[in-house]
C-alpha positions, -999 to +999 in steps of 0.1 A: +687+329+123+657+306+133+643+310+098+676+300+083+678+268+105+641+260+097+648+265+059+678+242+062+659+215+079+630+217+054+655+215+025+671+184+041+638+167+045+628+175+010+660+161-003+656+129+017+620+126+005+631+131-031+659+105-028+634+081-011+610+086-040+638+079-065+648+049-046+612+036-048+609+043-085+643+030-096+652+005-069+653-032-078+620-051-076+613-069-044+616-106-044+583-123-050+567-136-018+554-172-018+517-173-022+498-184+009+481-218+008+445-217-006+417-214+019+405-249+011+438-265+019+439-246+052+405-262+061+419-297+059+434-318+088+452-350+084+447-377+110+470-406+119+469-435+095+446-465+096+469-494+088+463-530+078+486-554+060+504-532+034+479-503+032+477-471+052+447-448+049+450-413+063+416-397+070+413-361+058+388-342+080+374-307+079+351-286+101+336-271+069+315-292+045+300-276+014+264-282+004+265-307-025+229-318-024+223-300-057+243-326-075+232-361-087+256-390-087+258-415-116+248-444-093+217-425-081+208-414-116+211-448-132+191-464-104+162-441-107+162-439-145+169-402-144+202-409-162+204-430-193+236-444-209+234-460-243+257-471-270+267-444-294+241-440-321+213-457-301+196-424-291+182-397-313+166-364-303+135-347-317+112-319-304+077-330-295+045-312-302+047-294-268+082-281-276+099-305-252+128-327-262+119-363-269+145-391-271+140-417-298+158-450-299+181-455-330+197-488-325+226-504-345+238-472-361+275-473-354+284-482-318+319-473-306+341-490-280+354-457-266+323-436-267+288-438-252+259-414-252+246-401-218+213-383-212+206-365-180+168-363-175+169-352-139+164-318-124+199-318-110+234-315-126+251-349-128+285-356-114+307-381-131+340-394-118+368-410-138+369-447-131+332-452-124+321-484-140+289-487-161+277-522-169+257-534-199+253-525-235+278-543-258+306-540-233+313-528-197+331-494-197+347-469-173+342-431-173+373-415-187+372-380-170+356-361-142+329-338-154+294-324-148+264-329-171+240-300-168+202-301-165+184-302-199+216-309-218+214-326-252+226-362-254+263-361-245+290-381-263+309-396-234+345-407-236+350-441-220+374-471-218+366-508-222+372-531-193+354-561-207+375-574-235+360-600-258+322-591-257+306-570-284+270-580-281+242-572-257+204-579-254+199-545-238+215-513-251+210-496-218+236-496-190+232-499-152+253-488-123+280-514-114+286-498-079+323-501-087+352-477-092+382-493-109+414-496-088+440-468-088+463-482-115+434-485-139+420-451-129+454-435-136+456-450-170+421-438-179+422-404-163+458-394-170+472-415-199+438-417-217+449-448-238+428-478-242+457-503-244+473-490-213+439-493-195+438-529-204+474-535-194+466-521-160+435-544-157+455-575-166+485-567-144+466-556-113+490-528-106+514-507-128+537-499-099+572-512-104+585-535-077+621-544-070+630-581-078+635-588-041+601-573-031+578-596-011+552-612-034+517-597-036+488-616-022+470-613-056+492-624-084+491-613-120+483-649-130+453-651-107+440-617-120+443-628-156+427-662-148+398-644-131+390-620-159+394-647-186+372-672-167+340-659-181+338-676-215+351-654-242+347-622-221+375-608-200+354-591-173+370-565-150+345-571-121+358-607-117+388-592-100+366-583-070+354-619-065+374-634-038+371-670-050+381-660-085+414-644-075+422-666-045+423-640-018+397-628+007+390-593-007+358-588+013+376-596+046+404-572+037+379-544+030+358-552+061+389-550+084+401-517+069+365-503+072+362-514+108+395-497+118+387-466+098+353-463+115+369-466+149+395-440+141+370-415+130+341-422+153+349-395+180+354-365+158+340-333+173+328-306+149+346-323+120+337-349+094+358-370+070+359-355+035+386-376+019+416-399+023+453-401+015+464-437+007+498-453+009+510-488+000+538-499+022+559-468+028+549-451-005+522-425-005+504-430-038+469-415-040+443-392-025+406-385-031+391-354-015+356-341-019+337-309-012+315-325+014+313-353+038+281-364+022+299-369-012+327-387+005+303-410+022+286-418-010+318-429-027+337-443+002+328-480+000+335-482-037+368-463-033+379-485-004+372-516-024+393-502-052+422-493-028+421-528-014+424-544-048+455-522-055+470-531-022+465-569-028+481-566-062+512-547-048+541-562-029+533-570+008+556-544+024+545-538+060+562-504+063+540-475+072+542-442+054+550-411+074+523-385+082+546-358+068+548-376+035+511-380+034+506-343+042+524-335+009+493-348-009+473-319+006+494-292-010+486-275-043+510-285-071+529-260-091+535-272-126+522-276-161+484-268-161+459-282-186+423-268-183+390-274-199+358-254-192+321-257-200+311-221-193+287-218-164+288-255-157+322-268-147+360-264-149+384-294-152+420-288-144+451-311-145+484-300-129+516-320-134+547-316-112+573-343-117+557-377-109+527-361-093+494-353-111+465-334-096+431-333-111+404-310-099+367-306-109+351-273-101+314-268-103+306-232-115+269-231-105+252-224-081+286-212-069+322-222-076+333-252-055+358-279-060+337-310-060+365-336-063+403-334-060+425-363-070+463-363-065+483-393-075+519-404-077+524-416-112+536-452-115+553-445-149 
């Protein structure tokens, strides 16, 4: 009798196990679970905004800062002569008797408005950011795309955009650092749209953000911007926008006040450092720049702040303050159309588009994979 009960129980368990197995094999697939946020996003913390006039700057801080000392910036490289930028066709390359590469000038052999040649002669890979201005040659230009130029690379054809309309002559073929990053509307047109005419439209208009007819007037008008860049003989020079007396507004005072408030807001951090910012104009969150390290952020911060200030002065003077929740949206990873370019073993460039938002990331692949720069912007068109 006990054996019969035991056999019955075992048979029932076997049947249940078999049905369970069938249910596992044939049952409908489980709903996909949302992927957790990336580790890097989890390491960021957004502070309360630093506000002044119509701009709000949200510091992004982290307790983790990558070591980015292995990378050379364009400003450093041009200042020391380790990086050379020339007009296209001005530099040839031959191998010397000792087997090393020798660069030989070849002037007047077909310069191009939208392409330069860059040579990295340093012992560190060179970091380039879209929107960095190089001054000299036949015309001032801005870098068109974030990228890394490796050590011992051959002369690199570099895509650029003109921001000095009207000049096509130059005593020196070499370029120098202008210590300027163009303001966000121009950076957007260069980095995302990649069209020369749209870059120039953004330079002349100051901002490409659309304003309602009833919007309060900007402090820096389109007429003053166009007058400033045209007030240099036949040259329409972008850098004139940053001269207070040329555009009729105290840009330096604006920058100094935001810098003072930002320094006060971030002076008592414990175990954290600033690695980036999210920027809003009026109540609209528009832009973010985040770096792999606090050192990289510190290097670019003054130039970036000046560019944000110019954009603020060219936009309507709304005094609304964007919410912290809306700013936090600029720390999330977008899900949308992805375009990717890779130089194997050097860098990976990635653009993600989701609605009116565009995210651009630059990953260094050596000595280890890290995201050196992350830009997220709200498209103005």
